[in-house]
Legacy VTK file of the C-alpha trace (Angstrom):
# vtk DataFile Version 3.0
C-alpha trace
ASCII
DATASET POLYDATA
POINTS 599 float
64.479 35.488 182.873
64.440 38.593 183.999
67.831 39.464 182.179
65.791 38.229 179.058
62.840 40.800 179.620
65.357 43.205 179.897
66.951 42.803 176.529
63.256 42.342 174.776
62.168 45.194 176.068
65.262 47.292 175.219
65.290 45.988 172.025
61.550 46.860 171.616
62.023 50.862 172.495
64.741 50.804 170.195
62.650 49.389 167.123
59.299 51.418 168.285
60.686 54.644 169.392
61.477 56.924 165.968
57.831 55.713 164.975
56.253 56.921 168.133
58.376 60.118 167.647
57.402 60.747 164.151
53.726 60.133 165.221
54.067 62.557 168.046
55.641 65.264 165.860
52.738 64.999 163.240
50.220 65.618 165.792
52.218 68.466 167.508
50.981 71.871 167.878
52.431 74.769 165.533
55.651 76.310 166.868
57.090 80.043 165.889
60.150 80.983 164.285
60.885 84.541 165.520
64.232 84.776 163.701
66.687 83.014 162.047
70.746 83.331 161.201
72.817 81.316 158.519
76.687 80.950 158.317
77.663 79.665 155.059
80.507 77.832 155.294
82.922 76.861 151.781
85.878 74.920 151.933
87.663 75.874 148.442
90.287 73.990 146.580
94.145 75.455 146.742
92.949 77.248 143.182
89.747 78.529 144.482
87.114 76.158 143.041
84.218 75.279 145.938
84.880 71.850 147.876
82.559 72.175 150.086
79.324 74.170 150.749
77.308 73.916 153.651
75.107 76.290 155.728
74.618 76.221 159.517
71.062 77.400 160.367
70.287 79.132 163.508
66.621 78.769 164.015
65.104 81.206 167.263
61.858 79.609 168.340
59.717 81.294 170.730
57.166 78.788 170.981
57.449 74.998 170.889
55.895 72.900 168.062
56.394 72.034 164.716
57.950 74.784 162.483
59.168 75.372 158.746
62.185 76.304 157.169
63.556 76.588 153.612
66.492 75.320 151.428
67.344 73.213 148.741
70.099 71.049 150.545
71.530 67.531 149.494
71.872 66.509 152.949
70.609 67.859 156.504
72.146 67.173 159.902
70.697 68.117 163.328
73.269 69.991 165.356
70.963 70.133 168.331
69.363 67.362 169.280
68.176 63.416 167.834
65.224 64.124 166.803
64.409 63.832 163.331
64.386 66.761 160.723
61.951 66.092 157.620
62.674 67.271 153.851
60.035 67.490 151.212
61.179 69.153 147.837
62.808 72.169 149.453
60.586 72.724 153.188
62.337 71.458 155.903
60.193 70.473 158.746
61.150 69.660 162.548
59.580 69.670 165.701
61.947 72.492 167.894
61.773 73.205 171.344
61.566 77.179 172.602
65.271 78.297 172.108
67.811 78.045 169.487
67.694 75.260 167.191
70.547 74.682 165.320
70.815 72.384 162.107
73.131 71.896 159.037
72.124 71.824 155.245
74.649 70.549 152.575
74.838 71.713 148.897
76.646 69.089 147.047
74.856 69.970 143.222
76.629 72.466 141.650
77.478 74.464 144.785
77.861 78.523 144.293
78.685 81.782 146.047
78.040 85.551 145.232
81.213 85.948 144.111
83.930 83.902 141.813
87.873 83.358 143.804
90.414 82.422 141.127
93.906 82.108 142.935
96.882 81.446 141.267
100.668 80.726 142.633
103.766 82.288 140.394
107.095 81.212 141.345
110.245 83.163 139.641
107.391 84.686 137.324
106.191 81.471 136.480
103.018 80.240 137.217
102.709 76.561 139.192
99.755 74.493 140.106
99.285 74.211 144.022
100.795 71.446 144.530
104.289 71.870 142.171
104.785 75.081 144.543
105.151 73.333 147.686
108.260 73.016 148.833
110.014 74.903 146.104
112.123 78.201 147.212
112.476 81.615 144.923
110.562 84.490 144.365
106.869 84.104 145.111
103.647 85.708 143.887
99.865 85.042 145.270
97.716 86.497 143.002
93.744 86.059 144.027
91.241 87.857 141.646
87.488 87.841 143.133
84.514 89.139 140.807
80.574 88.798 140.877
79.216 85.648 140.140
76.277 86.767 137.938
74.168 83.539 138.470
73.547 84.563 141.974
71.539 87.325 143.560
73.505 90.334 143.489
72.129 91.790 146.821
75.314 90.117 148.655
77.669 91.457 145.909
76.153 94.794 146.233
75.739 95.266 149.808
78.776 92.862 151.682
82.406 93.839 152.708
84.717 90.975 152.245
87.664 90.748 154.626
90.499 88.027 153.122
93.210 87.082 155.180
96.472 85.483 154.018
98.833 83.765 156.529
102.467 83.913 155.632
105.363 82.287 158.364
107.890 84.609 158.862
110.660 81.653 158.436
109.648 81.044 155.210
108.737 84.219 153.690
110.525 87.561 153.758
110.670 90.700 151.961
106.986 90.854 152.214
105.098 93.404 149.552
101.341 94.072 149.104
100.525 97.209 148.470
96.765 97.384 149.181
97.355 94.876 152.269
97.647 95.732 155.877
100.353 93.769 157.513
100.404 92.731 161.253
102.006 90.090 163.496
100.072 86.984 164.276
102.677 84.757 166.521
105.200 83.646 164.101
103.014 84.688 161.197
102.492 87.611 159.337
98.994 88.243 158.810
98.438 89.849 155.548
94.686 91.682 155.646
93.423 92.963 152.320
89.645 94.446 152.250
87.073 94.128 149.295
84.494 96.893 149.033
80.266 96.268 148.323
80.291 96.270 144.308
83.510 95.932 143.915
85.716 93.063 142.578
89.536 93.193 143.259
92.878 91.904 141.939
94.670 91.230 145.316
98.645 90.696 144.546
101.315 89.942 147.313
104.908 88.526 146.446
107.708 87.799 148.946
111.066 85.391 148.826
110.034 82.024 149.769
112.122 78.931 150.780
110.468 75.829 151.234
107.103 77.216 150.486
104.045 76.100 152.370
100.913 78.087 153.110
98.125 78.262 155.562
94.737 78.237 154.962
93.695 81.443 153.218
90.694 82.945 154.793
87.869 85.069 153.912
84.792 86.217 155.531
82.187 88.184 154.329
79.518 90.422 156.160
76.938 93.021 155.345
78.639 96.495 155.056
75.847 97.889 157.099
78.133 100.794 159.251
76.179 104.298 158.853
78.120 106.977 157.437
77.494 110.084 159.209
76.801 113.301 156.353
78.919 115.906 156.862
77.987 119.500 156.652
78.900 120.667 153.663
77.672 124.434 153.913
80.119 126.238 154.226
82.093 123.973 151.244
79.196 124.804 149.054
79.034 128.398 150.747
82.461 128.723 149.379
81.784 127.432 146.108
78.580 130.102 145.802
80.942 132.812 146.395
83.532 131.603 143.911
80.861 131.412 141.100
79.355 134.722 142.266
83.034 135.930 141.871
83.155 134.368 138.343
79.546 136.151 137.705
81.105 139.120 138.467
84.486 138.687 136.810
82.061 137.857 133.526
80.124 141.090 133.939
83.636 143.090 134.290
84.636 141.121 131.327
81.435 142.515 129.306
82.544 145.823 130.644
86.065 145.352 129.403
84.577 144.231 125.853
82.942 147.682 125.814
85.964 149.369 126.323
87.429 147.452 123.807
84.884 148.455 121.759
85.518 152.548 122.513
89.429 152.174 122.279
88.634 150.134 119.004
86.578 153.435 117.808
89.090 155.691 119.271
91.777 154.108 117.885
90.038 154.594 114.046
89.492 158.249 114.755
93.062 158.534 116.215
94.039 157.129 113.038
92.248 159.276 110.809
93.607 162.277 112.800
97.418 160.988 112.895
96.850 161.306 108.693
95.745 164.418 108.901
98.364 165.514 110.991
101.096 163.995 108.968
99.630 165.364 105.922
99.681 168.820 107.503
103.089 168.078 109.013
104.482 166.791 105.427
102.999 170.020 103.959
104.169 172.291 106.395
107.693 170.582 105.731
107.476 171.222 101.809
106.412 175.112 102.422
109.407 175.254 104.542
111.537 174.040 101.919
110.105 176.727 99.738
110.119 179.681 102.415
113.366 179.089 103.076
114.365 179.264 99.526
112.533 182.555 99.102
114.061 184.091 102.051
117.643 183.088 100.888
116.657 185.190 97.778
115.643 188.054 99.924
118.565 187.656 102.028
120.968 188.101 98.828
118.988 190.684 97.490
119.666 192.643 100.605
122.897 191.886 100.561
123.183 192.819 97.223
122.105 196.198 97.899
123.813 196.581 100.877
127.252 196.376 99.118
126.449 198.098 96.367
125.338 200.900 98.632
128.196 201.032 100.740
130.858 200.864 97.937
129.681 203.431 95.706
129.291 206.333 97.778
132.058 208.427 96.384
131.631 208.087 92.736
127.933 206.853 92.486
125.634 208.287 90.383
122.226 208.171 91.662
119.240 207.760 89.117
116.026 208.605 91.095
113.588 206.899 89.292
111.657 203.653 89.280
114.362 201.491 89.505
115.005 201.626 93.441
111.359 201.777 94.286
110.610 198.739 91.944
113.510 196.847 94.081
112.250 197.541 97.333
108.508 196.573 95.886
109.512 193.430 95.015
110.953 192.593 98.465
107.828 193.883 99.884
105.733 191.222 97.574
108.563 188.466 98.857
108.077 189.129 102.474
104.275 189.418 102.024
104.715 186.159 100.335
106.726 184.945 103.223
104.410 186.072 105.829
101.655 184.076 103.468
103.439 180.959 103.754
103.742 181.385 107.534
100.123 181.497 107.948
99.235 178.844 105.764
101.495 176.807 107.897
100.102 177.870 110.795
96.752 176.738 109.700
97.838 173.255 108.527
99.287 172.710 111.792
96.741 173.981 113.842
94.384 171.672 111.742
96.307 168.472 112.244
96.901 169.364 116.008
93.043 169.776 116.610
91.962 166.302 114.820
95.166 164.461 116.823
93.515 166.410 120.000
90.327 164.929 119.063
91.015 161.256 118.357
93.340 160.880 121.770
90.182 162.268 123.807
88.571 159.154 122.499
91.126 156.336 124.327
89.317 155.479 126.940
90.891 157.112 130.762
90.323 154.115 133.066
93.470 152.119 133.395
94.102 148.124 134.227
95.916 147.002 137.204
98.552 143.945 136.987
96.690 142.524 139.122
93.438 142.857 136.820
95.435 141.210 133.971
96.327 138.447 135.876
93.342 137.615 136.812
92.335 137.652 132.995
95.303 135.419 132.224
94.023 132.851 135.102
90.628 132.981 133.886
90.840 132.163 130.246
91.884 129.879 127.953
92.056 131.793 125.133
95.913 133.557 125.819
96.756 134.108 122.150
93.603 136.997 121.807
94.515 138.208 125.166
97.704 138.884 124.571
96.955 140.259 121.508
94.622 142.761 123.753
96.729 143.303 126.354
99.762 144.263 123.955
97.114 146.634 122.208
95.918 148.415 125.286
99.724 149.016 126.152
100.406 150.408 122.886
97.433 152.804 122.862
98.357 154.044 126.837
101.968 154.520 125.580
100.474 156.481 122.264
98.218 158.711 124.663
101.261 159.074 127.471
103.322 160.127 124.834
100.622 162.685 123.436
99.943 164.216 126.802
104.127 164.850 127.301
104.307 166.591 124.107
101.256 168.362 123.735
102.804 171.895 125.098
105.249 171.790 122.560
102.533 171.302 119.609
100.171 174.000 121.301
103.112 176.520 121.074
104.308 176.047 117.548
100.966 178.223 116.223
101.622 180.979 118.456
105.627 180.727 117.075
104.350 180.950 113.632
101.991 183.648 114.188
104.477 185.865 115.783
106.653 185.316 113.244
104.416 186.142 110.478
103.169 189.324 111.992
106.941 190.445 112.396
107.457 189.622 108.604
104.367 191.407 107.904
105.346 194.410 109.711
108.566 194.658 107.829
106.922 194.352 104.737
104.724 197.725 105.588
107.595 199.117 106.578
109.194 198.751 103.406
106.412 199.368 101.601
106.168 203.195 103.482
109.590 203.312 102.654
108.916 202.657 98.828
106.093 205.069 98.730
107.865 208.044 100.734
111.087 207.906 97.955
108.024 208.056 95.257
106.628 210.870 96.682
109.875 212.715 97.079
111.620 211.686 94.237
111.660 215.277 92.653
112.748 217.069 95.766
115.262 213.944 96.621
118.932 214.945 97.934
120.878 212.090 96.458
123.681 213.072 98.802
121.648 213.685 102.024
119.474 210.685 101.655
122.078 208.339 100.167
124.075 207.363 103.456
120.325 207.308 105.360
119.574 204.787 102.835
122.751 203.244 103.128
122.465 202.738 107.048
118.920 201.544 106.883
119.546 198.778 103.885
122.613 197.422 106.327
120.368 197.336 109.332
117.606 195.685 107.512
120.463 193.155 105.924
121.493 192.159 109.604
118.669 191.819 110.908
117.035 189.867 108.276
120.150 187.680 108.556
118.940 186.778 112.199
115.406 186.307 110.749
116.714 183.526 107.969
118.574 181.738 110.245
115.556 181.094 112.812
113.594 180.087 109.869
116.036 177.734 108.342
116.464 176.381 112.098
112.607 176.018 112.591
111.937 174.642 109.029
114.676 172.034 109.257
113.020 171.121 113.067
109.596 170.613 111.229
111.059 168.581 108.713
112.764 166.187 111.479
109.144 166.049 113.179
107.779 164.888 109.908
110.004 162.182 109.436
109.943 160.945 113.436
105.729 161.182 113.137
106.153 158.796 110.114
106.839 156.146 112.999
104.104 157.226 115.494
101.994 157.508 112.738
102.310 153.638 111.666
102.321 152.626 114.965
98.934 154.226 115.167
97.977 152.572 111.756
98.137 149.053 113.420
96.842 149.708 116.358
93.963 150.840 114.696
93.818 147.991 112.362
94.332 145.462 114.976
91.370 146.933 116.741
89.139 144.851 115.323
90.504 141.897 116.164
90.757 143.424 119.931
86.902 143.525 119.220
86.445 140.256 118.357
88.780 139.095 121.101
86.666 141.170 123.577
83.646 139.166 122.207
84.993 135.736 122.655
86.473 136.780 126.022
83.254 137.546 127.356
81.184 134.472 125.702
84.213 132.288 127.017
83.443 134.005 130.634
79.853 133.672 130.445
79.809 130.027 129.287
82.799 129.808 132.802
80.202 131.242 134.672
77.130 129.227 133.473
79.198 126.162 133.798
80.142 126.693 137.391
76.841 128.206 138.690
75.371 124.689 139.600
78.880 123.796 141.192
77.139 123.326 144.985
74.456 121.532 143.816
76.326 119.340 141.700
78.873 119.200 144.510
76.467 118.031 147.144
74.884 115.178 144.637
78.253 114.010 144.347
78.911 113.945 148.263
75.404 112.422 148.278
76.215 109.618 146.014
79.799 108.795 147.426
78.250 108.267 150.692
75.200 106.157 149.604
78.148 104.003 147.667
79.421 102.669 151.232
76.434 103.297 153.478
74.344 100.348 153.412
72.902 100.746 156.318
69.179 100.521 154.638
70.016 96.811 153.377
67.090 94.601 154.198
68.884 90.826 155.135
67.932 88.146 152.879
68.297 84.336 152.877
71.222 82.624 151.091
69.170 79.535 150.898
65.744 80.255 150.145
63.587 83.806 149.644
60.673 82.064 151.870
63.254 82.722 154.727
63.334 86.568 154.251
60.998 87.279 156.880
62.396 85.584 159.752
66.300 86.083 158.627
68.344 88.389 160.453
71.856 87.955 159.768
73.795 85.791 156.786
77.939 85.821 156.638
80.014 83.416 154.891
83.192 81.822 156.332
85.808 80.290 153.483
88.836 78.565 153.682
90.867 77.452 150.783
92.887 73.933 151.960
96.272 74.490 152.887
99.707 73.634 150.991
101.700 71.629 153.060
104.108 68.835 152.732
102.613 65.170 153.222
103.623 63.970 156.290
105.217 60.805 156.354
102.771 57.632 157.720
104.354 56.595 161.267
105.299 52.812 161.015
102.770 50.418 162.440
104.882 47.774 164.545
103.607 44.489 163.533
102.066 42.872 166.699
102.912 39.236 167.809
100.501 37.012 167.078
98.650 35.804 170.277
97.494 32.048 170.873
94.315 30.968 171.840
95.003 30.872 175.444
96.313 34.031 175.509
93.559 35.850 174.148
91.353 34.065 176.559
93.277 35.494 179.355
93.172 38.849 177.944
89.219 38.913 178.386
89.712 38.852 182.306
92.732 41.275 182.163
91.538 45.282 182.665
LINES 1 600
599 0 1 2 3 4 5 6 7 8 9 10 11 12 13 14 15 16 17 18 19 20 21 22 23 24 25 26 27 28 29 30 31 32 33 34 35 36 37 38 39 40 41 42 43 44 45 46 47 48 49 50 51 52 53 54 55 56 57 58 59 60 61 62 63 64 65 66 67 68 69 70 71 72 73 74 75 76 77 78 79 80 81 82 83 84 85 86 87 88 89 90 91 92 93 94 95 96 97 98 99 100 101 102 103 104 105 106 107 108 109 110 111 112 113 114 115 116 117 118 119 120 121 122 123 124 125 126 127 128 129 130 131 132 133 134 135 136 137 138 139 140 141 142 143 144 145 146 147 148 149 150 151 152 153 154 155 156 157 158 159 160 161 162 163 164 165 166 167 168 169 170 171 172 173 174 175 176 177 178 179 180 181 182 183 184 185 186 187 188 189 190 191 192 193 194 195 196 197 198 199 200 201 202 203 204 205 206 207 208 209 210 211 212 213 214 215 216 217 218 219 220 221 222 223 224 225 226 227 228 229 230 231 232 233 234 235 236 237 238 239 240 241 242 243 244 245 246 247 248 249 250 251 252 253 254 255 256 257 258 259 260 261 262 263 264 265 266 267 268 269 270 271 272 273 274 275 276 277 278 279 280 281 282 283 284 285 286 287 288 289 290 291 292 293 294 295 296 297 298 299 300 301 302 303 304 305 306 307 308 309 310 311 312 313 314 315 316 317 318 319 320 321 322 323 324 325 326 327 328 329 330 331 332 333 334 335 336 337 338 339 340 341 342 343 344 345 346 347 348 349 350 351 352 353 354 355 356 357 358 359 360 361 362 363 364 365 366 367 368 369 370 371 372 373 374 375 376 377 378 379 380 381 382 383 384 385 386 387 388 389 390 391 392 393 394 395 396 397 398 399 400 401 402 403 404 405 406 407 408 409 410 411 412 413 414 415 416 417 418 419 420 421 422 423 424 425 426 427 428 429 430 431 432 433 434 435 436 437 438 439 440 441 442 443 444 445 446 447 448 449 450 451 452 453 454 455 456 457 458 459 460 461 462 463 464 465 466 467 468 469 470 471 472 473 474 475 476 477 478 479 480 481 482 483 484 485 486 487 488 489 490 491 492 493 494 495 496 497 498 499 500 501 502 503 504 505 506 507 508 509 510 511 512 513 514 515 516 517 518 519 520 521 522 523 524 525 526 527 528 529 530 531 532 533 534 535 536 537 538 539 540 541 542 543 544 545 546 547 548 549 550 551 552 553 554 555 556 557 558 559 560 561 562 563 564 565 566 567 568 569 570 571 572 573 574 575 576 577 578 579 580 581 582 583 584 585 586 587 588 589 590 591 592 593 594 595 596 597 598
């Protein structure tokens, strides 16, 4: 009877206890959840599709009683005790003691993760299904593509860092190549670890030589990228860029000065061209006049030689007539000498005018020079190298012309005094002959032919001899003038080409200045732009300001502290043969009865 009562009591307890417990729950005080953690577990098929998804919730309860959590689960399992958990729509109600309370919620209808994961297997370049590649040998390739799932809360994709681990058995896989992975030894396995940054998808690739392929589970963990990045001190770096932009500004100012110098150079080359034209004209006239002078001087020399020869050969039988014939010849000689002196004066005047014009033009060229270092910096800072080549070439030509002029300046200045000295000598000679002619005319009536003839003969002989030297000097001089005139044509041509190209220099200088100003404007904000780029880069990876949010329901956001993901793929292994089951010998009724008493 006692035994029956005990059994009845137990039956009553089993039948009525759940009802009494639930009634107690409905009457329990309200508890308090201080915080909660969520661990999201996902089991994937070999191709990356979701096979199973469940969440283990850890509630930190500070006051015992009835508490509520939220989630859209298909099934719920209490992992802490045997108490019941009620679910009404998306509200989960349970009576929790103080401490940590764990329960599991499974999502079976359309399970989703914040990432879409696709896994492909290739053997010798051909894609195979997962079950087809098991046990095969050859060149093995694994491709894992991870992209954002646009249907889920983007906060997890934007703030979570993924760690993908692929274990490869060293006995089955050799010559492993995974450029983006960190490879470590883990027992007999090679552990390949890939990292996927927040806000970024990934295309993970590895290859190996494989034999009898089998793969353990690929593990993917996701945690919030909450590490903080200390902002570096960028003042020194931006300060250096400030110096750079300042130097570019100074360079732009220098280019502005260069442009002004180019304009002055252009003006000087134009004036030089005008002066050179005048000088060339003077040299041409001088060369032409010199030819005429040599011709006239030859005639004078021939006349003097003829007179000298006639006087020397007729001393014995000369019947000398003291009429006007001798004085007329001397007067003609005087006129020729004075014409020669006038030509020398004209030649000197033309030379002086041309030289002054050339000197004034040369003085217009800037005296400042550019060093090779300054020219090199210009080449480093400009993109219009063609224009700069023209500028440098013209600058070099101008400096060469100026240097040449300075070298021959002394020779130019000595020409006019030499011409003036020659003109004075010719005039003195003409004056002397004129005086002689007047004296002959004055004493014509009392002239003693016998006594004066010797004197005249000696005087004419000396004059002819001296004039021969003078004529040789004059011919040499005029020949030199003609040579200078011919050679100056090349100098004048170069000056004209430089003057013609000076307008291009001005345009090129203006273009260069505009380019440098544009470069200065473009680089003036580099320090601020660099600082902004650094700040943006740091912000991309610094997720320390991320506020955790629940994966299963927004109503949990105020309590949730940590949410993490643990993801596994199914392993690819050969099916193990089922062990053979030995058939048991069928026992008799007596043997079965005896077995009831055997221990």
